[in-house]
C-alpha positions in Angstrom: 0.0 0.0 0.0 2.9 2.3 0.6 4.0 2.0 -3.0 0.5 2.9 -4.1 0.5 6.0 -2.0 3.9 6.9 -3.2 2.9 6.5 -6.9 -0.3 8.5 -6.4 1.6 11.3 -4.6 4.3 11.4 -7.4 1.7 11.6 -10.1 -0.3 14.3 -8.3 2.8 16.5 -8.0 4.8 15.6 -11.1 2.8 17.7 -13.5 3.3 20.9 -11.5 7.0 20.3 -11.0 7.7 19.2 -14.5 6.2 22.4 -15.9 8.1 24.4 -13.3 11.4 22.7 -14.2 10.7 23.2 -18.0 10.1 26.9 -17.5 13.2 27.2 -15.3 15.4 25.4 -17.9 14.1 27.7 -20.6 15.0 30.8 -18.6 18.5 29.4 -17.9 19.0 28.7 -21.6 17.9 32.3 -22.4 20.5 33.6 -19.9 23.2 31.4 -21.4 22.4 32.6 -24.9 22.2 36.3 -23.8 25.8 36.1 -22.5 27.3 36.7 -26.0 25.2 39.9 -26.2 27.5 41.3 -23.4 30.5 41.0 -25.7 28.6 42.5 -28.6 27.4 45.2 -26.3 31.0 46.1 -25.2 32.1 46.1 -28.8 29.2 48.2 -29.9 29.9 50.6 -27.0 33.5 51.0 -28.1 32.4 51.7 -31.6 29.8 54.1 -30.4 32.4 56.0 -28.3 34.6 56.2 -31.3 31.8 57.5 -33.4 30.3 59.7 -30.6 27.1 57.6 -30.7 25.7 57.0 -27.2 23.0 54.5 -28.2 25.0 51.7 -29.7 25.1 49.1 -26.9 22.1 49.8 -24.8 19.7 47.2 -26.2 21.9 44.1 -25.7 22.6 45.2 -22.2 18.9 45.6 -21.5 18.3 42.1 -22.8 20.9 40.7 -20.4 19.5 42.6 -17.4 16.0 41.4 -18.2 17.2 37.8 -18.6 19.1 37.9 -15.2 16.0 39.4 -13.5 13.9 36.6 -14.9 16.4 34.0 -13.7 16.4 35.5 -10.2 12.6 35.4 -10.1 12.7 31.8 -11.4 15.0 30.7 -8.5 12.7 32.3 -6.0 9.7 30.8 -7.7 11.4 27.4 -7.6 11.9 27.6 -3.9 8.5 29.0 -3.0 6.5 26.6 -5.2 8.4 23.6 -3.8 7.7 24.8 -0.3 4.0 25.6 -1.0 3.4 22.2 -2.6 5.0 20.3 0.3 2.7 22.2 2.7 -0.5 22.0 0.7 -0.3 18.3 -0.1 0.1 17.4 3.6 -2.3 19.9 4.9 -5.2 19.3 2.5 -4.9 15.6 2.3 -4.5 14.7 5.9 -5.6 17.7 7.9 -8.2 19.3 5.7 -11.6 18.1 4.5 -10.0 15.4 2.4 -8.6 13.9 5.6 -12.0 12.3 6.3 -11.5 10.2 3.1 -7.8 9.6 3.4 -8.0 8.5 7.0 -10.6 5.8 6.2 -8.2 4.0 3.8 -6.6 0.8 5.1 -3.3 2.5 5.6 -1.4 3.3 8.7 -0.6 6.9 9.7 3.1 6.0 9.3 2.6 5.1 5.7 0.6 8.3 4.9 3.4 10.4 6.4 6.2 8.4 4.8 4.7 8.5 1.3 4.4 12.2 1.4 7.8 12.6 3.1 9.6 10.7 0.4 8.0 12.6 -2.4 8.6 15.9 -0.8 12.3 15.1 -0.2 12.7 13.9 -3.8 11.3 17.1 -5.2 13.3 19.2 -2.8 16.5 17.5 -3.8 15.6 17.8 -7.5 14.9 21.5 -7.2 18.2 22.1 -5.3 20.3 20.2 -7.8 18.6 22.0 -10.7 19.4 25.4 -9.2 23.1 24.4 -8.5 23.4 23.1 -12.1 21.9 26.3 -13.5 24.5 28.3 -11.6 27.3 26.2 -13.0 25.9 26.5 -16.5 25.7 30.3 -16.2 29.3 30.4 -14.9 30.4 28.3 -17.8 28.6 30.6 -20.2 30.5 33.6 -18.9 33.8 32.0 -19.6 35.0 31.9 -16.0 34.5 28.2 -15.6 38.1 27.2 -16.2 39.1 29.5 -13.3 36.5 27.9 -11.0 37.7 24.4 -12.0 41.3 25.4 -11.3 40.3 26.7 -7.9 38.5 23.5 -7.0 41.4 21.4 -8.3 43.8 23.5 -6.1 41.5 23.0 -3.1 41.4 19.2 -3.6 45.2 19.2 -3.9 45.6 20.3 -0.2 46.4 17.7 2.4 42.9 17.5 3.7 40.4 14.6 4.1 38.0 16.2 1.6 36.5 12.9 0.5 35.3 12.1 4.0 34.1 15.7 4.6 32.1 15.8 1.3 30.5 12.4 2.0 29.5 13.4 5.5 28.3 16.8 4.3 26.2 15.3 1.5 24.6 12.8 3.9 23.9 15.7 6.4 22.3 17.8 3.7 20.0 14.9 2.7 19.1 14.2 6.3 18.4 18.0 6.7 15.9 17.8 3.9 14.0 15.1 5.8 14.3 17.1 9.0 13.1 20.3 7.3 10.0 18.6 5.8 9.2 16.8 9.0 9.4 20.1 11.0 6.6 21.4 8.7 4.6 18.3 9.1 4.9 18.4 12.9 3.9 22.0 13.0 0.8 21.4 10.8 -0.2 18.3 12.9 0.2 20.2 16.2 -1.3 23.5 15.0 -5.0 22.7 15.0 -4.7 21.6 18.7 -3.2 24.9 19.8 -5.8 27.4 18.6 -9.0 27.0 16.5 -7.4 28.7 13.5 -5.5 25.9 11.7 -3.1 28.2 9.8 -2.4 30.4 12.7 -1.9 27.4 15.0 0.5 25.8 12.5 2.6 29.0 12.2 2.7 29.3 16.0 3.7 25.6 16.3 6.4 26.0 13.6 7.9 29.0 15.4 8.0 27.0 18.7 9.5 24.0 17.0 12.1 26.2 15.2 13.2 27.8 18.4 13.5 24.4 20.1 15.5 22.9 17.2 17.8 25.9 17.2 18.6 25.4 20.9 19.1 21.7 20.4 21.3 22.2 17.3 23.4 24.8 19.0 23.9 22.6 22.0 25.0 19.6 19.9 27.3 21.6 17.7 28.9 23.3 20.7 29.6 19.9 22.2 31.0 18.7 18.9 33.3 21.8 18.7 34.6 21.2 22.2 35.2 17.5 21.5 37.0 18.2 18.2 38.8 21.5 18.8 39.3 21.3 22.6 38.4 24.0 25.1 38.1 27.5 23.8 41.4 28.5 25.3 43.2 26.1 23.0 41.8 27.6 19.8 45.0 29.3 18.6 46.8 29.6 15.3 45.4 30.1 11.8 42.7 27.6 11.1 42.3 27.2 7.3 45.8 28.4 6.2 47.6 25.8 8.3 45.4 22.7 8.2 48.4 20.4 7.3 50.3 21.7 10.4 47.4 21.6 12.8 45.9 18.1 12.8 43.5 19.0 15.5 41.6 21.2 13.1 41.0 18.3 10.8 39.6 16.3 13.8 37.6 19.4 14.8 36.0 19.6 11.3 35.2 15.9 11.5 33.4 16.5 14.8 31.6 19.5 13.5 30.3 17.7 10.4 29.3 14.7 12.5 27.6 17.0 14.9 25.6 18.6 12.1 24.6 15.1 11.0 23.6 14.0 14.5 21.6 17.2 15.2 19.6 17.0 12.0 19.0 13.3 12.5 17.7 13.9 16.0 15.4 16.6 14.8 14.1 14.4 12.0 13.4 11.5 14.4 11.7 13.6 17.0 9.5 15.4 14.4 8.6 12.0 12.8 7.3 10.5 16.0 5.6 13.8 17.0 3.8 14.0 13.7 2.7 10.3 13.8 1.6 10.7 17.4 -0.5 13.7 16.7 -2.2 12.0 13.7 -2.9 8.9 15.7 -4.0 10.4 19.1 -4.7 14.1 18.6 -6.0 14.4 15.0 -8.3 17.4 14.7 -10.2 17.7 11.4 -12.9 20.0 12.8 
């Protein structure tokens, strides 16, 4: 039954996201094509200055400005639409009027939450990857990509455990996606039980959860820093410029990354059980 819920959720959200991604890719391609106009604009401006013509390169520059503005709006739209769909799919299906139907299905509360969670995380990761790739494509179109590659190559040539750090960092980012979505789910599940206004209650619950998670994360990260770097009095010497000379900084970075992973995992687990508990024991569809 979980697979059926997952497929239904993917189909219900795929149309919106695929159209969103298609529009975003078109805007990125327009920005990549408009890059050559900058060179033409500079050439035209030089010719105009030689010929005392002040209107030579205005139009290509305007095209580039409009294309960049559209790209910025597209990135914002990508983030906002992803967030809105994650919220609406959970709120309407399980906590709104549709909840009377969904909760009568022979499916456990855990399966309901897990199906929506997996789909939400998949689309969140896809949106994030697409935005990162678009930035790299725009950098490549400007001609500065070789310098970026050379900088990355130089960074990897340092005597640092970059492979381990990248692995832990990627895992932590994926877990943070789960934690972020589950924070929203927990807030929406708790909200109707705080005040009669579901939206207001969900917002209030999210603020409370966010404050609690910030305190918990700060405490875990502070402990990780003390374990890895030692007491604050021992934090001496340049940090990044002398990594090969100060091995304790490498150990400290390991502890910090693992602390991030642990903190996000703890938040995800707590929000998961909180959401499931509220849907089982305190579900309020009124």
